[in-house]
C-alpha positions as CSV (number, residue, x, y, z in Angstrom):
1,M,33.6,0.7,1.2
2,T,30.8,2.8,-0.2
3,A,29.3,5.3,2.2
4,P,25.6,4.8,3.0
5,R,23.1,6.9,1.1
6,D,21.8,10.1,2.6
7,V,18.0,9.7,2.8
8,F,17.6,13.4,2.1
9,T,19.5,13.4,-1.2
10,A,17.8,13.3,-4.6
11,A,17.2,9.8,-6.0
12,T,16.0,8.2,-9.1
13,L,13.2,5.7,-9.1
14,G,13.1,4.1,-12.5
15,P,12.7,6.9,-15.0
16,I,11.7,9.6,-12.4
17,S,13.6,11.7,-10.0
18,L,12.6,12.3,-6.4
19,R,13.9,15.1,-4.2
20,N,14.6,12.6,-1.4
21,R,14.3,8.9,-0.5
22,I,11.2,9.2,1.7
23,I,7.8,8.0,0.4
24,K,4.4,8.4,2.0
25,A,3.0,4.9,2.0
26,A,-0.5,4.2,0.7
27,T,-3.0,4.4,3.6
28,F,-6.8,4.5,3.1
29,E,-8.0,8.1,3.2
30,A,-11.8,7.8,3.6
31,A,-12.0,11.1,1.7
32,T,-14.0,10.1,-1.3
33,P,-17.7,9.7,-0.4
34,E,-18.8,9.7,-4.1
35,A,-15.8,7.6,-5.2
36,L,-14.3,10.8,-6.7
37,V,-11.5,13.1,-5.8
38,T,-12.5,15.7,-3.2
39,D,-10.7,18.8,-1.7
40,D,-10.3,16.6,1.4
41,L,-8.4,14.0,-0.5
42,I,-6.2,16.7,-2.1
43,T,-5.5,18.2,1.3
44,Y,-4.7,14.7,2.7
45,H,-1.8,14.3,0.2
46,R,-0.8,18.0,-0.2
47,L,0.1,18.2,3.5
48,P,2.8,15.6,3.5
49,A,4.0,16.8,0.1
50,A,4.4,20.3,1.5
51,G,5.8,18.6,4.6
52,G,8.8,17.3,2.7
53,V,8.2,13.8,1.4
54,G,9.7,12.9,-1.9
55,M,6.6,11.1,-3.1
56,T,3.1,10.5,-1.7
57,T,1.1,7.4,-2.6
58,V,-2.7,7.5,-3.2
59,A,-4.6,4.6,-1.9
60,Y,-6.6,2.8,-3.1
61,L,-7.4,3.3,-6.8
62,A,-9.2,0.1,-7.8
63,V,-8.9,-1.2,-11.3
64,S,-12.6,-2.0,-11.4
65,P,-15.8,-1.3,-9.4
66,G,-15.8,-4.8,-7.9
67,G,-12.2,-4.5,-7.0
68,R,-12.8,-1.9,-4.3
69,T,-12.5,-2.9,-0.6
70,E,-15.7,-0.7,-0.1
71,G,-18.0,1.2,-2.3
72,K,-16.8,4.8,-1.6
73,Q,-13.3,4.2,-3.0
74,I,-12.3,5.6,-6.3
75,Y,-12.1,3.2,-9.2
76,W,-10.5,4.1,-12.6
77,R,-13.0,5.6,-15.0
78,T,-13.5,8.7,-17.2
79,E,-15.6,10.5,-14.6
80,A,-12.7,10.3,-12.1
81,M,-10.0,11.8,-14.4
82,P,-10.5,15.5,-13.9
83,G,-10.3,15.2,-10.2
84,L,-7.2,13.0,-10.3
85,R,-5.5,15.5,-12.6
86,R,-6.4,18.2,-10.0
87,L,-4.8,16.0,-7.3
88,T,-1.6,15.4,-9.2
89,D,-1.2,19.1,-10.1
90,A,-1.6,20.0,-6.4
91,I,1.1,17.6,-5.3
92,H,3.5,18.7,-8.1
93,A,3.0,22.3,-7.0
94,E,4.5,21.3,-3.6
95,G,7.6,19.9,-5.3
96,A,6.8,16.2,-4.6
97,A,6.0,13.3,-6.9
98,I,2.8,11.2,-6.6
99,S,2.1,7.5,-7.1
100,A,-1.2,5.7,-7.7
101,Q,-1.7,2.4,-5.9
102,I,-3.6,0.2,-8.3
103,G,-5.1,-3.1,-7.6
104,H,-8.0,-5.4,-7.2
105,A,-9.1,-6.4,-3.6
106,G,-10.2,-9.9,-4.6
107,P,-11.6,-11.7,-1.5
108,V,-11.1,-8.5,0.6
109,A,-13.6,-6.6,-1.7
110,N,-16.9,-5.7,0.0
111,A,-19.4,-7.1,-2.4
112,R,-22.3,-5.6,-0.4
113,T,-21.2,-1.9,-0.7
114,N,-19.6,-2.4,-4.1
115,R,-22.8,-3.9,-5.5
116,A,-20.6,-6.2,-7.5
117,T,-19.5,-9.8,-7.0
118,A,-16.1,-10.2,-5.3
119,L,-13.6,-12.6,-6.8
120,A,-11.1,-15.0,-5.2
121,P,-9.0,-18.0,-6.2
122,V,-11.8,-20.2,-4.7
123,R,-15.2,-19.5,-3.3
124,F,-14.5,-17.6,-0.1
125,F,-16.6,-16.0,2.6
126,N,-15.8,-12.5,3.7
127,P,-17.2,-11.8,7.2
128,M,-16.8,-8.1,6.8
129,S,-19.3,-7.9,3.9
130,M,-21.2,-11.1,4.9
131,R,-20.9,-12.2,1.3
132,F,-19.1,-15.0,-0.6
133,A,-16.5,-14.2,-3.1
134,K,-16.8,-16.1,-6.4
135,H,-14.3,-18.5,-7.8
136,A,-12.4,-16.5,-10.4
137,T,-12.5,-18.0,-13.9
138,R,-9.7,-17.7,-16.4
139,D,-11.7,-14.9,-18.1
140,D,-12.0,-13.1,-14.8
141,I,-8.3,-13.3,-14.3
142,D,-7.6,-12.1,-17.8
143,D,-10.0,-9.2,-17.3
144,I,-8.4,-8.1,-14.0
145,V,-4.9,-8.3,-15.5
146,A,-6.1,-6.2,-18.4
147,A,-7.8,-3.7,-16.0
148,H,-4.4,-3.1,-14.4
149,A,-3.0,-2.2,-17.7
150,D,-5.9,0.2,-18.4
151,A,-5.4,1.8,-15.0
152,A,-1.7,2.4,-15.7
153,R,-2.6,4.2,-18.9
154,M,-5.2,6.3,-17.1
155,A,-2.7,7.1,-14.4
156,I,-0.3,8.5,-17.0
157,D,-3.1,10.6,-18.5
158,A,-4.0,11.9,-15.0
159,G,-0.4,13.1,-14.4
160,F,0.9,10.4,-11.9
161,D,4.6,9.9,-11.7
162,A,4.4,6.2,-10.7
163,V,2.0,3.4,-10.1
164,E,2.2,0.9,-7.3
165,V,0.8,-2.6,-8.2
166,H,-0.8,-4.1,-5.1
167,L,0.5,-7.6,-4.6
168,G,0.0,-7.7,-0.8
169,H,-2.3,-8.3,2.1
170,N,-4.3,-11.1,0.5
171,Y,-5.8,-8.9,-2.1
172,F,-6.5,-10.5,-5.5
173,A,-2.9,-11.3,-6.6
174,S,-1.7,-11.9,-3.1
175,S,-4.6,-14.3,-2.5
176,F,-3.4,-16.4,-5.4
177,L,0.1,-16.5,-3.9
178,S,-1.3,-17.7,-0.6
179,P,-1.3,-21.6,-0.2
180,L,-3.9,-21.1,2.5
181,I,-6.4,-19.3,0.3
182,N,-5.5,-20.7,-3.1
183,R,-6.8,-24.3,-3.2
184,R,-7.1,-24.4,-6.9
185,T,-6.1,-27.5,-8.9
186,D,-5.7,-25.8,-12.3
187,E,-2.8,-23.8,-13.8
188,F,-3.1,-21.1,-11.2
189,G,-3.0,-23.4,-8.1
190,G,-0.6,-25.9,-6.5
191,S,3.0,-25.0,-7.1
192,L,4.4,-21.6,-6.3
193,A,5.2,-21.1,-10.0
194,N,1.5,-21.6,-10.7
195,R,0.3,-19.4,-7.8
196,A,2.6,-16.6,-8.9
197,K,1.3,-16.4,-12.4
198,V,-1.4,-13.8,-11.6
199,A,1.1,-11.5,-9.9
200,R,3.7,-11.8,-12.6
201,A,1.2,-11.4,-15.4
202,T,-0.3,-8.3,-13.8
203,V,3.1,-6.6,-13.4
204,L,4.2,-7.4,-17.0
205,A,0.8,-6.1,-18.3
206,V,1.3,-2.8,-16.5
207,R,4.9,-2.5,-17.7
208,R,3.9,-3.1,-21.3
209,A,1.1,-0.5,-21.0
210,V,3.5,2.0,-19.7
211,E,6.1,1.4,-22.4
212,K,3.5,1.5,-25.1
213,A,2.2,4.8,-23.8
214,G,5.6,6.3,-24.2
215,T,5.4,8.5,-21.1
216,P,8.1,7.5,-18.5
217,I,6.6,6.7,-15.1
218,A,7.9,4.4,-12.5
219,V,6.3,1.0,-11.8
220,T,6.6,-0.4,-8.3
221,A,4.8,-3.2,-6.4
222,K,3.8,-3.8,-2.8
223,L,4.6,-7.4,-2.0
224,N,3.9,-9.4,1.2
225,M,7.1,-10.9,2.7
226,A,4.8,-13.0,5.0
227,D,1.1,-13.2,5.8
228,G,1.7,-13.8,9.5
229,V,-0.8,-16.7,9.3
230,R,-0.1,-20.4,9.6
231,G,-0.2,-21.9,6.1
232,G,-0.1,-18.5,4.4
233,I,2.6,-16.8,2.4
234,S,6.0,-17.5,3.9
235,T,9.2,-15.4,3.5
236,E,10.8,-18.3,1.6
237,E,8.1,-18.4,-1.0
238,S,7.8,-14.6,-1.2
239,L,11.5,-14.3,-1.8
240,Q,11.3,-16.6,-4.7
241,T,8.4,-14.6,-6.1
242,A,10.4,-11.5,-5.7
243,K,13.3,-13.1,-7.6
244,W,10.9,-13.9,-10.4
245,L,9.6,-10.4,-10.5
246,E,13.1,-9.1,-10.7
247,E,14.0,-11.4,-13.5
248,D,10.8,-10.4,-15.4
249,G,12.1,-6.8,-15.4
250,G,8.7,-5.2,-14.9
251,L,9.4,-3.3,-11.8
252,D,11.5,-0.4,-10.8
253,A,11.2,-1.2,-7.0
254,I,9.4,-3.4,-4.5
255,E,7.9,-2.1,-1.3
256,L,8.1,-4.9,1.3
257,T,5.1,-5.4,3.4
258,A,3.4,-8.1,5.5
259,G,0.1,-9.2,7.1
260,S,-3.3,-10.3,5.9
261,S,-6.3,-7.9,5.7
262,L,-8.5,-11.0,5.9
263,V,-7.0,-12.7,8.8
264,N,-4.1,-10.8,10.6
265,P,-3.8,-7.1,9.8
266,M,-1.9,-6.3,12.9
267,Y,1.1,-8.3,11.6
268,L,1.7,-5.2,9.5
269,F,0.8,-2.4,11.9
270,R,2.2,-3.6,15.3
271,G,1.5,-1.8,18.5
272,D,-1.9,-1.6,20.3
273,A,-4.9,-3.6,18.9
274,P,-7.9,-1.2,18.9
275,V,-10.6,-3.8,19.2
276,K,-13.2,-1.5,20.9
277,E,-12.6,1.4,18.4
278,F,-12.6,-1.0,15.4
279,A,-15.9,-2.6,16.5
280,G,-17.4,0.9,17.0
281,A,-16.8,1.6,13.3
282,F,-19.4,-1.0,12.3
283,T,-23.1,-1.6,13.0
284,P,-24.6,-4.6,14.6
285,P,-24.4,-7.6,14.2
286,L,-20.8,-7.2,12.9
287,R,-20.0,-4.8,15.8
288,W,-21.0,-7.5,18.3
289,G,-19.0,-10.1,16.4
290,I,-15.8,-8.0,16.4
291,R,-16.2,-7.3,20.1
292,M,-16.5,-11.0,20.9
293,T,-13.8,-12.3,18.5
294,G,-11.7,-9.1,17.9
295,K,-8.7,-10.3,19.8
296,K,-8.3,-13.2,17.5
297,F,-8.6,-11.0,14.4
298,L,-6.6,-8.0,15.7
299,R,-3.8,-9.8,17.4
300,E,-1.4,-7.7,19.3
301,Y,2.3,-7.5,18.4
302,P,4.8,-5.3,20.2
303,Y,6.0,-2.2,18.3
304,H,9.6,-1.4,17.7
305,E,11.4,0.7,15.2
306,A,12.0,-0.9,11.8
307,Y,10.0,-4.0,12.8
308,L,10.0,-5.5,9.3
309,L,13.7,-5.1,8.9
310,R,14.6,-8.7,9.9
311,D,12.6,-10.2,7.1
312,A,13.5,-7.4,4.7
313,R,17.2,-8.1,5.1
314,L,16.6,-11.5,3.5
315,F,15.3,-9.8,0.4
316,R,18.0,-7.2,0.4
317,A,20.7,-9.9,0.5
318,E,19.2,-11.8,-2.5
319,L,17.9,-9.1,-4.8
320,S,19.8,-6.4,-6.7
321,M,16.7,-4.2,-7.6
322,P,15.7,-1.2,-5.5
323,L,13.8,-2.0,-2.4
324,I,11.6,0.2,-0.2
325,L,11.6,-0.5,3.5
326,L,8.3,-0.1,5.3
327,G,7.3,-0.5,9.0
328,G,8.2,1.5,12.0
329,I,10.2,4.3,10.5
330,T,9.6,7.5,12.5
331,N,12.9,9.2,13.0
332,R,16.2,10.0,11.4
333,E,18.1,7.2,13.1
334,T,15.8,4.6,11.6
335,M,16.0,6.2,8.2
336,D,19.8,6.1,8.4
337,L,19.7,2.5,9.5
338,A,17.6,1.6,6.4
339,M,20.1,3.4,4.1
340,A,23.1,1.6,5.9
341,E,21.3,-1.7,5.4
342,G,21.2,-1.1,1.6
343,F,17.6,-0.1,1.1
344,D,17.0,2.5,-1.5
345,F,13.9,4.2,0.0
346,V,11.8,4.3,3.2
347,A,8.0,4.4,3.3
348,M,6.1,6.0,6.2
349,G,2.4,5.8,7.1
350,R,1.1,6.5,10.6
351,A,3.9,9.0,11.6
352,L,3.0,11.2,8.7
353,L,-0.7,10.9,9.4
354,A,0.0,12.3,12.9
355,E,2.5,14.9,11.6
356,P,2.4,15.7,7.9
357,D,5.4,18.1,8.3
358,L,7.6,15.6,10.2
359,I,10.0,15.3,7.3
360,N,10.7,19.0,7.1
361,R,11.3,19.1,10.8
362,I,13.7,16.1,10.8
363,H,15.6,17.6,7.9
364,A,15.9,21.0,9.6
365,D,17.1,19.3,12.8
366,G,20.2,18.1,10.9
367,A,22.9,16.4,12.9
368,Q,21.1,16.8,16.2
369,R,18.7,13.9,15.5
370,S,16.4,15.2,18.2
371,V,13.0,15.2,16.4
372,R,10.7,12.3,17.4
373,S,7.3,11.5,16.0
374,V,4.3,12.0,18.4
375,C,2.8,8.8,17.0
376,T,2.1,6.5,19.9
377,H,1.3,3.4,17.8
378,C,-2.1,3.2,19.5
379,N,-3.5,2.3,16.1
380,Q,-6.8,4.0,16.8
381,C,-6.4,5.6,13.4
382,M,-7.2,2.2,11.9
383,A,-10.8,2.5,13.0
384,T,-11.1,5.9,11.3
385,I,-10.6,4.6,7.8
386,Y,-14.3,3.8,7.7
387,S,-15.3,7.5,8.2
388,H,-12.5,10.1,7.9
389,T,-8.9,8.9,8.3
390,H,-7.1,10.9,10.9
391,C,-4.8,10.6,13.9
392,V,-6.7,10.6,17.2
393,V,-3.7,12.0,19.0
394,T,-3.2,15.2,16.9
395,G,-6.7,15.4,15.3
396,S,-7.8,15.5,11.6
397,P,-5.2,16.1,8.9
398,D,-6.2,19.7,8.2
399,R,-3.4,21.7,9.8
400,Q,-1.0,24.1,8.1
401,V,2.5,22.7,7.6
402,S,5.8,24.4,6.8
403,S,6.9,24.8,3.2
404,G,9.5,22.5,1.7
405,V,13.1,22.9,2.6
């Protein structure tokens, strides 16, 4: 019987090598007020890189201006390239790799702050922007797929080691996968095979762009296992989609996620539902609406370690490609469990926001397994993504961390 992997040993992800199997997951930084890289954004990613992660993931680098979830986010363009290169250089100097999450927000896009029409499988009302998303035409779909390929090429030029294609949380590709949102009757609606066309075409376009560029970077995807919404993406359909993605050969790994940014975001986060804090991040009348209906939008799910593992096991049992386990990974025991269950990497979010140097401390602790994250899963950090993302328990992510081990 093969011994489980050691999470702290070097690992290959497609054509690249990582110093360990721990990835900082993509989490909104709220550090780009002009939709360009800032020193604040570099610090946000440099700290966990210096703190020991194998790779950090930049979120969210939209493939077009209208693909942003809000107008301050970076989108791929010539003006952004010098800053992105400065960012990748800073992370490489700390010994870590860096991935760019690329995607189009689709119905989640804020048409008001983007000053661009949002797109969805069908006409769709987004209460956060108080705007309707437009029914995406075939030309719109082709343009978005092509924009992902362009983004991958620019990511290579900017020095990224990997790109993560966003196929989750009811963003553009994920909204097509959802039978609840996608009510189309053309070639992109109806059967799962039709609903999966956008996701598959997007991944293959990115893979072709990377191969044509000739510079070896990894291509991964973030895929919903389930939306946590009645009538949404189910684990059974998602598993079939994952099998098709594996057969297509466009990906080096899949990061398994869950939840809907439109309807049920807490299905991903688990723990406390910060309705009051979330409402406070907005101005009236949206603030009042969140206070009145927030418990329906921010449903509360109990937190426990490795809370997505039950569904993720179904994917591990059926797929041979590398998989990244996300959700409730805060200590060495849970990392070891993920390795024992056959996952290739683990991804961490809130725990690293609270303590960017957590990985170095866990590694230094060795066999004692005594280091525990201070993250309380209060999720009040969720409300800070509209101003300056930080942990409310430990403060803003601007502290010094120990050097890599």
